[in-house]
Structure formats: C-alpha cells, structure tokens
C-alpha positions in Angstrom: -10.4 -9.7 -7.7 -11.6 -13.2 -6.8 -14.7 -14.6 -8.4 -17.9 -14.4 -6.2 -17.8 -17.1 -3.5 -14.0 -17.6 -3.7 -11.3 -16.1 -1.6 -8.4 -14.4 -3.3 -5.0 -16.0 -2.5 -2.8 -13.8 -0.3 0.7 -13.2 -1.6 3.8 -11.8 0.1 5.7 -8.7 -1.0 7.2 -5.4 0.1 5.6 -2.0 0.8 8.1 0.9 0.4 7.4 4.2 2.0 8.8 7.5 0.8 9.1 11.0 2.3 6.3 11.8 4.7 4.9 8.3 4.5 8.3 6.9 5.6 8.4 9.3 8.5 4.9 8.4 9.6 5.5 4.7 9.3 8.9 4.9 11.1 10.4 2.6 8.5 11.4 2.6 4.8 9.8 -0.7 4.0 7.9 -3.6 5.5 6.4 -6.8 4.2 2.8 -7.3 3.1 0.7 -10.5 3.0 -2.5 -9.6 1.1 -4.4 -10.3 -2.1 -5.2 -6.7 -3.0 -3.8 -3.2 -2.5 -6.7 -2.4 -0.2 -5.9 -5.3 2.0 -2.2 -4.4 2.2 -3.0 -0.8 3.1 -5.6 -1.8 5.7 -3.1 -4.1 7.4 -0.5 -1.3 7.3 -3.0 1.2 8.8 -3.6 -1.3 11.6 0.1 -1.9 12.2 0.7 1.9 12.5 -2.5 2.8 14.3 -0.4 4.3 17.2 0.6 7.2 15.0 -2.4 9.1 13.5 -0.1 10.8 10.9 0.1 7.5 9.1 -3.5 7.1 8.1 -3.7 10.9 7.2 -0.6 10.7 4.9 -2.0 7.6 3.1 -5.0 9.7 2.1 -2.8 12.0 0.0 -0.5 9.3 -1.4 -0.1 7.8 -4.9 0.7 4.2 -5.3 2.7 2.1 -7.7 2.5 -1.7 -7.9 5.6 -3.1 -9.4 6.2 0.2 -11.2 2.7 0.6 -12.6 0.7 3.6 -11.3 -2.6 2.7 -9.6 -4.1 6.0 -10.4 -7.8 6.3 -9.5 -8.5 2.5 -9.6 -10.4 1.1 -6.7 -7.8 -0.4 -4.4 -10.0 -3.5 -3.9 -9.6 -4.2 -7.6 -5.8 -3.9 -7.7 -4.3 -7.4 -7.2 -0.9 -7.7 -5.7 1.8 -10.0 -7.3 3.7 -12.5 -5.2 7.1 -11.0 -4.5 5.9 -7.6 -5.7 6.6 -4.1 -4.5 4.1 -1.4 -3.5 5.5 2.1 -3.6 3.8 4.7 -1.3 4.4 8.1 -2.7 3.2 11.3 -0.9 3.0 14.5 -2.9 6.4 15.9 -3.5 7.3 19.6 -3.5 9.7 21.0 -6.0 10.7 19.2 -9.2 
C-alpha cells in the first residue's frame, strides 16, 4: 500500500478465471492495470457489470497472486506485481 499522500503505481498483469468465475466472466483471462488486488477486482466487476453472476461469484472466490494465497488479507493491502498473475478460484466440488 502506498504511503499516505502518495499514489500507488499501477502495474499490468493477468487475471485468470476458473470454473464458475470463468463462466461468469465469459473469458479465461484478461489483463489488469492496478496497484492492488482490490483495484483489479473493482475494475473487473465494472467490466462485467452486465452479468450479475460475476459479482456474486467473486464473493465466494479465493485468490492467488503469483501462486501465493491471499487468504483473509484485506484486498486493499495486497499489492500486485508488474507482470503478475491473479488466479480467481471459486469453491470446487469433489476432490
């Protein structure tokens, strides 16, 4: 997160959607331009606002940033790396 009074630098990377998230997004992946996970997801919600399933499925998803689980961390506090990958993982059945 940027220091108070400074703006975080936006970086470019890829968001990959899996299972129900992929179906709701209508794509397997798309680019992001954001400083934090929260910014990237907000932009994705706006892009896919025409399908209400998208915002609903994101509420149930887990996220990985370059293979590292985000867990319960505040998405505003999760910086995104330049050239990184955000994996959007809905709950999976089975095992």
